[in-house]
The first five atom37 places (N, CA, C, CB, O) and aatype in JSON, in Angstrom:
{
  "aatype": [12, 11, 19, 13, 11, 9, 10, 15, 10, 13, 9, 0, 9, 13, 10, 9, 7, 16, 9, 16, 16, 13, 0, 5, 15, 11, 7, 16, 15, 10, 16, 5, 6, 5, 11, 6, 6, 19, 11, 11, 2, 19, 6, 0, 18, 0, 0, 0, 10, 3, 10, 15, 19, 6, 5, 11, 15, 11, 13, 6, 6, 9, 16, 5, 1, 18, 0, 11, 5, 12, 9, 0, 9, 11, 3, 15, 7, 3, 15, 14, 12, 15, 11, 18, 1, 11, 19, 2, 0, 9, 1, 11, 2, 11, 3, 0, 6, 12, 11, 5, 10, 10, 15, 11, 3, 5, 18, 11, 19, 18, 10, 11, 11, 5, 6, 6, 12, 11, 11, 9, 12, 1, 6, 1, 1, 11, 11, 17],
  "atom_mask": [
    [1, 1, 1, 1, 1],
    [1, 1, 1, 1, 1],
    [1, 1, 1, 1, 1],
    [1, 1, 1, 1, 1],
    [1, 1, 1, 1, 1],
    [1, 1, 1, 1, 1],
    [1, 1, 1, 1, 1],
    [1, 1, 1, 1, 1],
    [1, 1, 1, 1, 1],
    [1, 1, 1, 1, 1],
    [1, 1, 1, 1, 1],
    [1, 1, 1, 1, 1],
    [1, 1, 1, 1, 1],
    [1, 1, 1, 1, 1],
    [1, 1, 1, 1, 1],
    [1, 1, 1, 1, 1],
    [1, 1, 1, 0, 1],
    [1, 1, 1, 1, 1],
    [1, 1, 1, 1, 1],
    [1, 1, 1, 1, 1],
    [1, 1, 1, 1, 1],
    [1, 1, 1, 1, 1],
    [1, 1, 1, 1, 1],
    [1, 1, 1, 1, 1],
    [1, 1, 1, 1, 1],
    [1, 1, 1, 1, 1],
    [1, 1, 1, 0, 1],
    [1, 1, 1, 1, 1],
    [1, 1, 1, 1, 1],
    [1, 1, 1, 1, 1],
    [1, 1, 1, 1, 1],
    [1, 1, 1, 1, 1],
    [1, 1, 1, 1, 1],
    [1, 1, 1, 1, 1],
    [1, 1, 1, 1, 1],
    [1, 1, 1, 1, 1],
    [1, 1, 1, 1, 1],
    [1, 1, 1, 1, 1],
    [1, 1, 1, 1, 1],
    [1, 1, 1, 1, 1],
    [1, 1, 1, 1, 1],
    [1, 1, 1, 1, 1],
    [1, 1, 1, 1, 1],
    [1, 1, 1, 1, 1],
    [1, 1, 1, 1, 1],
    [1, 1, 1, 1, 1],
    [1, 1, 1, 1, 1],
    [1, 1, 1, 1, 1],
    [1, 1, 1, 1, 1],
    [1, 1, 1, 1, 1],
    [1, 1, 1, 1, 1],
    [1, 1, 1, 1, 1],
    [1, 1, 1, 1, 1],
    [1, 1, 1, 1, 1],
    [1, 1, 1, 1, 1],
    [1, 1, 1, 1, 1],
    [1, 1, 1, 1, 1],
    [1, 1, 1, 1, 1],
    [1, 1, 1, 1, 1],
    [1, 1, 1, 1, 1],
    [1, 1, 1, 1, 1],
    [1, 1, 1, 1, 1],
    [1, 1, 1, 1, 1],
    [1, 1, 1, 1, 1],
    [1, 1, 1, 1, 1],
    [1, 1, 1, 1, 1],
    [1, 1, 1, 1, 1],
    [1, 1, 1, 1, 1],
    [1, 1, 1, 1, 1],
    [1, 1, 1, 1, 1],
    [1, 1, 1, 1, 1],
    [1, 1, 1, 1, 1],
    [1, 1, 1, 1, 1],
    [1, 1, 1, 1, 1],
    [1, 1, 1, 1, 1],
    [1, 1, 1, 1, 1],
    [1, 1, 1, 0, 1],
    [1, 1, 1, 1, 1],
    [1, 1, 1, 1, 1],
    [1, 1, 1, 1, 1],
    [1, 1, 1, 1, 1],
    [1, 1, 1, 1, 1],
    [1, 1, 1, 1, 1],
    [1, 1, 1, 1, 1],
    [1, 1, 1, 1, 1],
    [1, 1, 1, 1, 1],
    [1, 1, 1, 1, 1],
    [1, 1, 1, 1, 1],
    [1, 1, 1, 1, 1],
    [1, 1, 1, 1, 1],
    [1, 1, 1, 1, 1],
    [1, 1, 1, 1, 1],
    [1, 1, 1, 1, 1],
    [1, 1, 1, 1, 1],
    [1, 1, 1, 1, 1],
    [1, 1, 1, 1, 1],
    [1, 1, 1, 1, 1],
    [1, 1, 1, 1, 1],
    [1, 1, 1, 1, 1],
    [1, 1, 1, 1, 1],
    [1, 1, 1, 1, 1],
    [1, 1, 1, 1, 1],
    [1, 1, 1, 1, 1],
    [1, 1, 1, 1, 1],
    [1, 1, 1, 1, 1],
    [1, 1, 1, 1, 1],
    [1, 1, 1, 1, 1],
    [1, 1, 1, 1, 1],
    [1, 1, 1, 1, 1],
    [1, 1, 1, 1, 1],
    [1, 1, 1, 1, 1],
    [1, 1, 1, 1, 1],
    [1, 1, 1, 1, 1],
    [1, 1, 1, 1, 1],
    [1, 1, 1, 1, 1],
    [1, 1, 1, 1, 1],
    [1, 1, 1, 1, 1],
    [1, 1, 1, 1, 1],
    [1, 1, 1, 1, 1],
    [1, 1, 1, 1, 1],
    [1, 1, 1, 1, 1],
    [1, 1, 1, 1, 1],
    [1, 1, 1, 1, 1],
    [1, 1, 1, 1, 1],
    [1, 1, 1, 1, 1],
    [1, 1, 1, 1, 1],
    [1, 1, 1, 1, 1],
    [1, 1, 1, 1, 1]
  ],
  "atom_positions": [
    [[5.71, -14.98, 29.0], [4.84, -13.96, 28.41], [3.37, -14.28, 28.69], [5.09, -13.86, 26.9], [2.58, -13.38, 28.98]],
    [[3.01, -15.58, 28.61], [1.62, -15.96, 28.85], [1.24, -15.7, 30.3], [1.4, -17.43, 28.5], [0.11, -15.3, 30.59]],
    [[2.18, -15.94, 31.22], [1.92, -15.68, 32.64], [1.65, -14.19, 32.85], [3.12, -16.14, 33.51], [0.77, -13.82, 33.62]],
    [[2.41, -13.35, 32.15], [2.21, -11.9, 32.26], [0.82, -11.51, 31.78], [3.28, -11.15, 31.44], [0.16, -10.68, 32.4]],
    [[0.38, -12.11, 30.68], [-0.95, -11.81, 30.16], [-2.03, -12.23, 31.15], [-1.17, -12.5, 28.81], [-2.99, -11.49, 31.39]],
    [[-1.88, -13.4, 31.72], [-2.87, -13.89, 32.67], [-2.88, -13.02, 33.92], [-2.58, -15.36, 33.05], [-3.94, -12.68, 34.43]],
    [[-1.69, -12.66, 34.4], [-1.61, -11.78, 35.56], [-2.24, -10.42, 35.27], [-0.15, -11.61, 35.99], [-2.96, -9.87, 36.1]],
    [[-1.98, -9.9, 34.09], [-2.57, -8.61, 33.7], [-4.08, -8.7, 33.64], [-2.01, -8.15, 32.35], [-4.78, -7.78, 34.07]],
    [[-4.58, -9.8, 33.12], [-6.03, -9.97, 33.03], [-6.64, -10.09, 34.42], [-6.37, -11.21, 32.19], [-7.71, -9.53, 34.67]],
    [[-5.98, -10.8, 35.31], [-6.48, -10.92, 36.68], [-6.54, -9.55, 37.34], [-5.58, -11.88, 37.5], [-7.52, -9.23, 38.01]],
    [[-5.52, -8.75, 37.15], [-5.5, -7.39, 37.71], [-6.64, -6.57, 37.12], [-4.14, -6.7, 37.44], [-7.3, -5.81, 37.83]],
    [[-6.87, -6.73, 35.83], [-7.95, -5.99, 35.18], [-9.31, -6.36, 35.76], [-7.94, -6.25, 33.67], [-10.15, -5.5, 36.01]],
    [[-9.5, -7.63, 35.98], [-10.77, -8.09, 36.55], [-10.94, -7.54, 37.95], [-10.84, -9.63, 36.57], [-12.03, -7.11, 38.32]],
    [[-9.87, -7.55, 38.73], [-9.92, -6.99, 40.07], [-10.3, -5.51, 40.02], [-8.57, -7.17, 40.78], [-11.11, -5.04, 40.81]],
    [[-9.71, -4.79, 39.07], [-10.01, -3.36, 38.97], [-11.45, -3.11, 38.54], [-9.06, -2.7, 37.98], [-12.07, -2.15, 38.99]],
    [[-11.97, -3.97, 37.7], [-13.38, -3.83, 37.3], [-14.28, -3.97, 38.53], [-13.76, -4.89, 36.22], [-15.24, -3.22, 38.69]],
    [[-13.96, -4.93, 39.39], [-14.72, -5.09, 40.62], [-14.61, -3.87, 41.51], [0.0, 0.0, 0.0], [-15.58, -3.45, 42.14]],
    [[-13.41, -3.28, 41.55], [-13.19, -2.07, 42.34], [-14.01, -0.92, 41.8], [-11.7, -1.71, 42.37], [-14.61, -0.16, 42.55]],
    [[-14.02, -0.78, 40.49], [-14.8, 0.29, 39.86], [-16.27, 0.12, 40.2], [-14.6, 0.28, 38.31], [-16.95, 1.08, 40.55]],
    [[-16.75, -1.1, 40.09], [-18.16, -1.37, 40.37], [-18.5, -1.01, 41.81], [-18.49, -2.84, 40.1], [-19.54, -0.4, 42.07]],
    [[-17.64, -1.39, 42.74], [-17.87, -1.08, 44.14], [-17.85, 0.42, 44.37], [-16.82, -1.76, 45.02], [-18.71, 0.96, 45.06]],
    [[-16.88, 1.09, 43.8], [-16.74, 2.53, 43.96], [-17.92, 3.26, 43.33], [-15.44, 3.02, 43.33], [-18.37, 4.29, 43.84]],
    [[-18.41, 2.72, 42.23], [-19.47, 3.39, 41.48], [-20.82, 3.34, 42.17], [-19.59, 2.79, 40.12], [-21.74, 4.06, 41.77]],
    [[-20.97, 2.52, 43.19], [-22.26, 2.4, 43.85], [-22.75, 3.72, 44.42], [-22.18, 1.37, 44.94], [-23.95, 3.95, 44.5]],
    [[-21.84, 4.57, 44.82], [-22.24, 5.84, 45.42], [-22.3, 6.97, 44.41], [-21.28, 6.2, 46.53], [-22.56, 8.12, 44.78]],
    [[-22.08, 6.69, 43.16], [-22.05, 7.71, 42.12], [-23.3, 7.63, 41.25], [-20.79, 7.57, 41.26], [-24.1, 6.71, 41.38]],
    [[-23.45, 8.61, 40.36], [-24.55, 8.63, 39.41], [-24.33, 7.62, 38.31], [0.0, 0.0, 0.0], [-23.4, 6.81, 38.37]],
    [[-25.18, 7.65, 37.29], [-25.08, 6.67, 36.23], [-24.01, 6.98, 35.21], [-26.4, 6.55, 35.54], [-23.68, 6.12, 34.39]],
    [[-23.46, 8.17, 35.21], [-22.38, 8.46, 34.29], [-21.05, 8.18, 34.98], [-22.45, 9.93, 33.78], [-20.92, 8.33, 36.2]],
    [[-20.08, 7.78, 34.19], [-18.79, 7.46, 34.75], [-18.0, 8.74, 35.04], [-18.0, 6.55, 33.81], [-17.99, 9.67, 34.23]],
    [[-17.35, 8.76, 36.17], [-16.48, 9.89, 36.49], [-15.2, 9.75, 35.67], [-16.18, 9.97, 38.03], [-14.96, 8.7, 35.06]],
    [[-14.4, 10.79, 35.67], [-13.14, 10.72, 34.94], [-12.25, 9.61, 35.5], [-12.4, 12.08, 35.02], [-11.59, 8.89, 34.76]],
    [[-12.26, 9.48, 36.81], [-11.47, 8.42, 37.46], [-11.94, 7.03, 37.03], [-11.54, 8.56, 38.98], [-11.13, 6.15, 36.77]],
    [[-13.25, 6.85, 36.96], [-13.8, 5.57, 36.53], [-13.46, 5.3, 35.07], [-15.33, 5.54, 36.74], [-13.14, 4.16, 34.7]],
    [[-13.52, 6.32, 34.24], [-13.16, 6.17, 32.83], [-11.7, 5.75, 32.69], [-13.41, 7.47, 32.06], [-11.37, 4.92, 31.85]],
    [[-10.84, 6.33, 33.52], [-9.43, 5.95, 33.48], [-9.23, 4.51, 33.92], [-8.61, 6.89, 34.37], [-8.41, 3.79, 33.36]],
    [[-9.99, 4.09, 34.93], [-9.91, 2.7, 35.39], [-10.39, 1.75, 34.29], [-10.75, 2.51, 36.67], [-9.78, 0.7, 34.07]],
    [[-11.47, 2.11, 33.62], [-11.96, 1.28, 32.52], [-10.88, 1.18, 31.44], [-13.28, 1.87, 31.92], [-10.64, 0.11, 30.89]],
    [[-10.24, 2.3, 31.16], [-9.18, 2.31, 30.14], [-8.03, 1.39, 30.55], [-8.67, 3.75, 29.92], [-7.49, 0.67, 29.72]],
    [[-7.65, 1.42, 31.83], [-6.59, 0.52, 32.32], [-7.02, -0.94, 32.17], [-6.26, 0.82, 33.8], [-6.23, -1.79, 31.76]],
    [[-8.28, -1.2, 32.5], [-8.79, -2.57, 32.38], [-8.78, -3.03, 30.93], [-10.21, -2.66, 32.94], [-8.43, -4.17, 30.63]],
    [[-9.16, -2.14, 30.04], [-9.16, -2.47, 28.62], [-7.74, -2.77, 28.16], [-9.77, -1.32, 27.78], [-7.53, -3.7, 27.38]],
    [[-6.78, -2.01, 28.64], [-5.38, -2.25, 28.29], [-4.96, -3.65, 28.76], [-4.47, -1.18, 28.93], [-4.28, -4.37, 28.02]],
    [[-5.35, -4.01, 29.94], [-4.99, -5.33, 30.47], [-5.66, -6.44, 29.65], [-5.38, -5.45, 31.96], [-5.03, -7.44, 29.31]],
    [[-6.94, -6.24, 29.34], [-7.64, -7.22, 28.5], [-7.01, -7.28, 27.12], [-9.13, -6.87, 28.4], [-6.85, -8.36, 26.55]],
    [[-6.65, -6.14, 26.57], [-6.04, -6.09, 25.24], [-4.78, -6.94, 25.2], [-5.72, -4.63, 24.84], [-4.53, -7.65, 24.23]],
    [[-4.0, -6.87, 26.26], [-2.78, -7.67, 26.32], [-3.11, -9.16, 26.48], [-1.89, -7.21, 27.47], [-2.54, -10.0, 25.78]],
    [[-4.01, -9.48, 27.39], [-4.33, -10.88, 27.66], [-5.06, -11.54, 26.5], [-5.18, -10.98, 28.91], [-4.83, -12.72, 26.2]],
    [[-5.93, -10.8, 25.84], [-6.71, -11.35, 24.74], [-6.07, -11.1, 23.38], [-8.12, -10.77, 24.75], [-6.56, -11.57, 22.35]],
    [[-4.98, -10.36, 23.38], [-4.29, -9.99, 22.14], [-5.26, -9.3, 21.18], [-3.66, -11.24, 21.48], [-5.4, -9.7, 20.02]],
    [[-5.92, -8.26, 21.68], [-6.9, -7.52, 20.9], [-6.24, -6.66, 19.83], [-7.76, -6.64, 21.8], [-5.17, -6.1, 20.06]],
    [[-6.87, -6.57, 18.68], [-6.42, -5.66, 17.64], [-6.8, -4.24, 18.05], [-7.02, -6.03, 16.25], [-7.54, -4.05, 19.02]],
    [[-6.32, -3.26, 17.34], [-6.65, -1.86, 17.65], [-8.15, -1.64, 17.53], [-5.89, -0.9, 16.71], [-8.75, -0.98, 18.38]],
    [[-8.75, -2.19, 16.49], [-10.19, -2.04, 16.29], [-10.98, -2.74, 17.4], [-10.61, -2.59, 14.92], [-11.93, -2.18, 17.94]],
    [[-10.57, -3.97, 17.74], [-11.24, -4.7, 18.82], [-11.12, -3.94, 20.14], [-10.65, -6.1, 18.95], [-12.06, -3.89, 20.92]],
    [[-9.96, -3.37, 20.36], [-9.7, -2.67, 21.62], [-10.65, -1.49, 21.79], [-8.24, -2.17, 21.67], [-11.21, -1.31, 22.87]],
    [[-10.85, -0.7, 20.74], [-11.74, 0.45, 20.86], [-13.19, 0.01, 21.07], [-11.64, 1.35, 19.61], [-13.92, 0.61, 21.85]],
    [[-13.61, -1.04, 20.38], [-14.97, -1.54, 20.56], [-15.14, -2.18, 21.93], [-15.31, -2.57, 19.46], [-16.18, -2.03, 22.57]],
    [[-14.11, -2.88, 22.4], [-14.13, -3.49, 23.72], [-14.31, -2.42, 24.78], [-12.84, -4.3, 23.97], [-15.09, -2.59, 25.72]],
    [[-13.59, -1.31, 24.64], [-13.69, -0.21, 25.6], [-15.08, 0.4, 25.58], [-12.64, 0.86, 25.3], [-15.65, 0.69, 26.63]],
    [[-15.64, 0.61, 24.41], [-16.98, 1.19, 24.3], [-18.02, 0.3, 24.95], [-17.33, 1.44, 22.83], [-18.89, 0.78, 25.68]],
    [[-17.93, -0.99, 24.68], [-18.88, -1.95, 25.26], [-18.75, -1.95, 26.78], [-18.63, -3.37, 24.7], [-19.75, -1.92, 27.5]],
    [[-17.52, -2.0, 27.26], [-17.27, -2.03, 28.71], [-17.83, -0.8, 29.4], [-15.77, -2.15, 28.99], [-18.47, -0.92, 30.44]],
    [[-17.61, 0.37, 28.83], [-18.13, 1.61, 29.43], [-19.65, 1.63, 29.44], [-17.59, 2.82, 28.68], [-20.27, 2.03, 30.42]],
    [[-20.24, 1.22, 28.34], [-21.7, 1.25, 28.24], [-22.34, 0.34, 29.29], [-22.15, 0.82, 26.82], [-23.3, 0.73, 29.95]],
    [[-21.81, -0.85, 29.44], [-22.39, -1.77, 30.41], [-22.05, -1.39, 31.85], [-21.91, -3.18, 30.13], [-22.83, -1.68, 32.76]],
    [[-20.91, -0.75, 32.06], [-20.58, -0.25, 33.4], [-21.62, 0.78, 33.85], [-19.15, 0.36, 33.43], [-22.04, 0.79, 35.0]],
    [[-22.01, 1.65, 32.93], [-23.03, 2.65, 33.25], [-24.36, 1.98, 33.62], [-23.23, 3.62, 32.06], [-25.04, 2.42, 34.55]],
    [[-24.72, 0.95, 32.9], [-25.97, 0.24, 33.18], [-25.91, -0.43, 34.56], [-26.26, -0.81, 32.09], [-26.89, -0.43, 35.3]],
    [[-24.76, -1.0, 34.88], [-24.6, -1.65, 36.19], [-24.71, -0.63, 37.32], [-23.25, -2.38, 36.27], [-25.33, -0.9, 38.35]],
    [[-24.12, 0.54, 37.13], [-24.18, 1.6, 38.14], [-25.64, 2.0, 38.37], [-23.34, 2.83, 37.72], [-26.07, 2.17, 39.51]],
    [[-26.37, 2.15, 37.29], [-27.78, 2.55, 37.4], [-28.58, 1.52, 38.2], [-28.41, 2.75, 36.01], [-29.43, 1.88, 39.01]],
    [[-28.32, 0.26, 37.97], [-29.04, -0.79, 38.69], [-28.66, -0.8, 40.16], [-28.76, -2.17, 38.06], [-29.53, -0.89, 41.03]],
    [[-27.39, -0.7, 40.44], [-26.95, -0.74, 41.84], [-27.46, 0.46, 42.63], [-25.43, -0.79, 41.9], [-27.69, 0.35, 43.83]],
    [[-27.63, 1.59, 41.97], [-28.13, 2.79, 42.65], [-29.65, 2.84, 42.72], [-27.61, 4.02, 41.95], [-30.21, 3.71, 43.38]],
    [[-30.31, 1.91, 42.05], [-31.77, 1.93, 42.04], [-32.31, 1.41, 43.37], [-32.33, 1.09, 40.86], [-31.59, 0.79, 44.15]],
    [[-33.56, 1.68, 43.59], [-34.21, 1.23, 44.81], [-34.91, -0.1, 44.64], [0.0, 0.0, 0.0], [-35.76, -0.47, 45.46]],
    [[-34.56, -0.82, 43.6], [-35.2, -2.11, 43.33], [-34.85, -3.13, 44.41], [-34.78, -2.63, 41.96], [-33.89, -2.97, 45.16]],
    [[-35.64, -4.17, 44.46], [-35.38, -5.25, 45.4], [-34.12, -6.0, 44.98], [-36.6, -6.23, 45.48], [-33.72, -5.95, 43.81]],
    [[-33.48, -6.68, 45.92], [-32.28, -7.44, 45.56], [-32.51, -8.46, 44.44], [-31.75, -8.15, 46.78], [-31.65, -8.63, 43.58]],
    [[-33.64, -9.12, 44.45], [-33.93, -10.11, 43.4], [-34.09, -9.43, 42.04], [-35.21, -10.9, 43.75], [-33.62, -9.94, 41.03]],
    [[-34.75, -8.29, 42.04], [-34.91, -7.53, 40.8], [-33.55, -7.08, 40.26], [-35.83, -6.32, 41.04], [-33.29, -7.17, 39.07]],
    [[-32.71, -6.6, 41.15], [-31.36, -6.19, 40.74], [-30.59, -7.37, 40.18], [-30.6, -5.57, 41.93], [-29.91, -7.25, 39.16]],
    [[-30.69, -8.5, 40.85], [-29.99, -9.72, 40.41], [-30.41, -10.1, 39.0], [-30.27, -10.89, 41.38], [-29.57, -10.4, 38.15]],
    [[-31.7, -10.08, 38.74], [-32.2, -10.43, 37.4], [-31.71, -9.44, 36.34], [-33.74, -10.47, 37.4], [-31.32, -9.84, 35.25]],
    [[-31.74, -8.16, 36.68], [-31.29, -7.15, 35.73], [-29.8, -7.27, 35.46], [-31.62, -5.75, 36.26], [-29.36, -7.13, 34.31]],
    [[-29.02, -7.52, 36.49], [-27.57, -7.68, 36.33], [-27.28, -8.89, 35.44], [-26.87, -7.84, 37.71], [-26.42, -8.82, 34.56]],
    [[-27.98, -9.98, 35.66], [-27.79, -11.17, 34.82], [-28.14, -10.88, 33.36], [-28.64, -12.33, 35.33], [-27.44, -11.33, 32.45]],
    [[-29.21, -10.13, 33.14], [-29.6, -9.78, 31.77], [-28.52, -8.92, 31.12], [-30.95, -9.05, 31.76], [-28.19, -9.11, 29.95]],
    [[-27.98, -7.98, 31.87], [-26.91, -7.13, 31.35], [-25.68, -7.96, 31.0], [-26.55, -6.03, 32.36], [-25.08, -7.78, 29.95]],
    [[-25.32, -8.87, 31.89], [-24.15, -9.73, 31.63], [-24.35, -10.57, 30.37], [-23.88, -10.65, 32.83], [-23.42, -10.72, 29.57]],
    [[-25.55, -11.11, 30.2], [-25.82, -11.91, 29.0], [-25.7, -11.06, 27.74], [-27.23, -12.54, 29.08], [-25.11, -11.5, 26.75]],
    [[-26.24, -9.86, 27.79], [-26.14, -8.97, 26.63], [-24.69, -8.6, 26.33], [-26.98, -7.7, 26.85], [-24.26, -8.59, 25.18]],
    [[-23.95, -8.28, 27.39], [-22.53, -7.93, 27.2], [-21.76, -9.12, 26.63], [-21.9, -7.48, 28.53], [-20.97, -8.96, 25.7]],
    [[-21.99, -10.29, 27.18], [-21.31, -11.48, 26.69], [-21.64, -11.74, 25.22], [-21.69, -12.71, 27.53], [-20.76, -12.14, 24.45]],
    [[-22.89, -11.52, 24.83], [-23.28, -11.71, 23.43], [-22.53, -10.74, 22.52], [-24.8, -11.52, 23.27], [-22.08, -11.12, 21.44]],
    [[-22.4, -9.5, 22.96], [-21.64, -8.52, 22.16], [-20.17, -8.89, 22.09], [-21.8, -7.12, 22.75], [-19.53, -8.76, 21.04]],
    [[-19.63, -9.35, 23.21], [-18.22, -9.74, 23.23], [-17.99, -10.96, 22.33], [-17.77, -10.05, 24.68], [-16.94, -11.06, 21.7]],
    [[-18.95, -11.86, 22.28], [-18.82, -13.04, 21.43], [-18.73, -12.64, 19.97], [-20.0, -13.99, 21.65], [-17.99, -13.25, 19.19]],
    [[-19.48, -11.62, 19.59], [-19.42, -11.13, 18.21], [-18.1, -10.41, 17.92], [-20.59, -10.18, 17.93], [-17.57, -10.48, 16.81]],
    [[-17.58, -9.74, 18.93], [-16.35, -8.96, 18.76], [-15.1, -9.82, 18.73], [-16.24, -7.93, 19.87], [-14.19, -9.59, 17.94]],
    [[-15.05, -10.83, 19.61], [-13.83, -11.61, 19.81], [-13.82, -12.88, 18.96], [-13.69, -11.97, 21.29], [-14.87, -13.38, 18.54]],
    [[-12.61, -13.4, 18.73], [-12.49, -14.7, 18.07], [-12.91, -15.77, 19.07], [-11.01, -14.94, 17.55], [-13.11, -15.49, 20.25]],
    [[-13.03, -17.0, 18.59], [-13.45, -18.09, 19.48], [-12.47, -18.27, 20.63], [-13.59, -19.4, 18.7], [-12.88, -18.44, 21.78]],
    [[-11.17, -18.25, 20.33], [-10.16, -18.42, 21.37], [-10.17, -17.25, 22.35], [-8.78, -18.57, 20.75], [-10.06, -17.46, 23.56]],
    [[-10.3, -16.05, 21.84], [-10.36, -14.87, 22.7], [-11.58, -14.93, 23.6], [-10.37, -13.57, 21.86], [-11.52, -14.6, 24.78]],
    [[-12.69, -15.36, 23.04], [-13.94, -15.43, 23.81], [-13.84, -16.46, 24.92], [-15.12, -15.76, 22.89], [-14.37, -16.25, 26.01]],
    [[-13.17, -17.57, 24.66], [-12.98, -18.59, 25.7], [-12.19, -18.01, 26.87], [-12.26, -19.83, 25.12], [-12.54, -18.24, 28.03]],
    [[-11.13, -17.27, 26.57], [-10.33, -16.64, 27.62], [-11.18, -15.62, 28.36], [-9.06, -15.98, 27.04], [-11.13, -15.54, 29.59]],
    [[-11.94, -14.84, 27.63], [-12.83, -13.83, 28.22], [-13.8, -14.49, 29.21], [-13.61, -13.09, 27.11], [-13.94, -14.01, 30.34]],
    [[-14.46, -15.57, 28.8], [-15.42, -16.25, 29.67], [-14.72, -16.84, 30.9], [-16.15, -17.35, 28.9], [-15.26, -16.8, 32.0]],
    [[-13.54, -17.38, 30.71], [-12.8, -17.93, 31.83], [-12.5, -16.84, 32.85], [-11.49, -18.58, 31.34], [-12.64, -17.06, 34.05]],
    [[-12.11, -15.69, 32.39], [-11.8, -14.58, 33.29], [-13.06, -14.03, 33.95], [-11.08, -13.47, 32.54], [-13.01, -13.56, 35.09]],
    [[-14.17, -14.08, 33.27], [-15.43, -13.66, 33.86], [-15.81, -14.58, 35.02], [-16.55, -13.63, 32.8], [-16.29, -14.13, 36.05]],
    [[-15.58, -15.88, 34.84], [-15.86, -16.84, 35.9], [-14.95, -16.59, 37.11], [-15.68, -18.28, 35.39], [-15.39, -16.68, 38.26]],
    [[-13.69, -16.27, 36.84], [-12.77, -15.96, 37.93], [-13.25, -14.73, 38.7], [-11.35, -15.72, 37.38], [-13.16, -14.68, 39.93]],
    [[-13.76, -13.75, 37.97], [-14.27, -12.54, 38.62], [-15.48, -12.86, 39.5], [-14.64, -11.49, 37.56], [-15.61, -12.3, 40.59]],
    [[-16.35, -13.73, 39.03], [-17.51, -14.13, 39.83], [-17.06, -14.77, 41.14], [-18.4, -15.1, 39.04], [-17.64, -14.51, 42.19]],
    [[-16.03, -15.62, 41.06], [-15.52, -16.27, 42.27], [-14.97, -15.23, 43.24], [-14.43, -17.29, 41.9], [-15.19, -15.33, 44.44]],
    [[-14.26, -14.26, 42.73], [-13.7, -13.2, 43.57], [-14.82, -12.43, 44.25], [-12.81, -12.24, 42.74], [-14.75, -12.14, 45.45]],
    [[-15.86, -12.09, 43.5], [-16.98, -11.34, 44.07], [-17.71, -12.16, 45.12], [-17.96, -10.91, 42.96], [-18.15, -11.62, 46.14]],
    [[-17.85, -13.47, 44.9], [-18.5, -14.34, 45.89], [-17.69, -14.35, 47.19], [-18.66, -15.78, 45.35], [-18.26, -14.29, 48.28]],
    [[-16.39, -14.43, 47.06], [-15.53, -14.42, 48.24], [-15.66, -13.11, 49.01], [-14.06, -14.65, 47.83], [-15.67, -13.1, 50.25]],
    [[-15.76, -12.01, 48.29], [-15.94, -10.71, 48.96], [-17.24, -10.69, 49.73], [-15.91, -9.55, 47.93], [-17.29, -10.19, 50.85]],
    [[-18.31, -11.22, 49.13], [-19.61, -11.22, 49.81], [-19.59, -12.07, 51.06], [-20.69, -11.71, 48.87], [-20.25, -11.74, 52.05]],
    [[-18.85, -13.18, 51.03], [-18.76, -14.06, 52.19], [-18.11, -13.35, 53.37], [-17.99, -15.32, 51.84], [-18.44, -13.62, 54.52]],
    [[-17.19, -12.47, 53.09], [-16.46, -11.77, 54.16], [-17.36, -10.75, 54.85], [-15.21, -11.07, 53.59], [-17.09, -10.36, 55.99]],
    [[-18.41, -10.3, 54.19], [-19.29, -9.29, 54.78], [-20.22, -9.97, 55.7], [-20.07, -8.5, 53.73], [-21.06, -9.32, 56.32]]
  ]
}
C-alpha cells in the first residue's frame, strides 16, 4: 500500500511538471484541462499524504492559486534571474501554507516529493 502511495505521488509530481510546461503558452487563468490535471494531482497527493477531506479541499485551492502565479511569471517578459527569484518566493510562500495545512509527518513527505520534482525538472533542463 505504501508503494502505491509513493508511486501515486510521483505520478502527481510528474503531472504538475507537465501542467507547468503546458501552461507556459496560456494566460494566467487555468484552463479546464489544467484544472482537471490539478484535481488529479490533488487526488494523488491526498492518497500519498493521507489528506482529510478538509485538507484536500484546501490543498487543491492552494495548488491552483500558486499554479496561476507560476503561469503569470513564466509568461512575463522578465529576465531569467528575475523569474527565478519570483518562482523561489512563490515556492517559499506555498511551502509555508502547506506547513500550516499539513501535519509534521505529512509535511516531511510533501517536502521530500518537492525535492524529487526539482530533480526531475533539472534532468529535463539538461536534455535541452
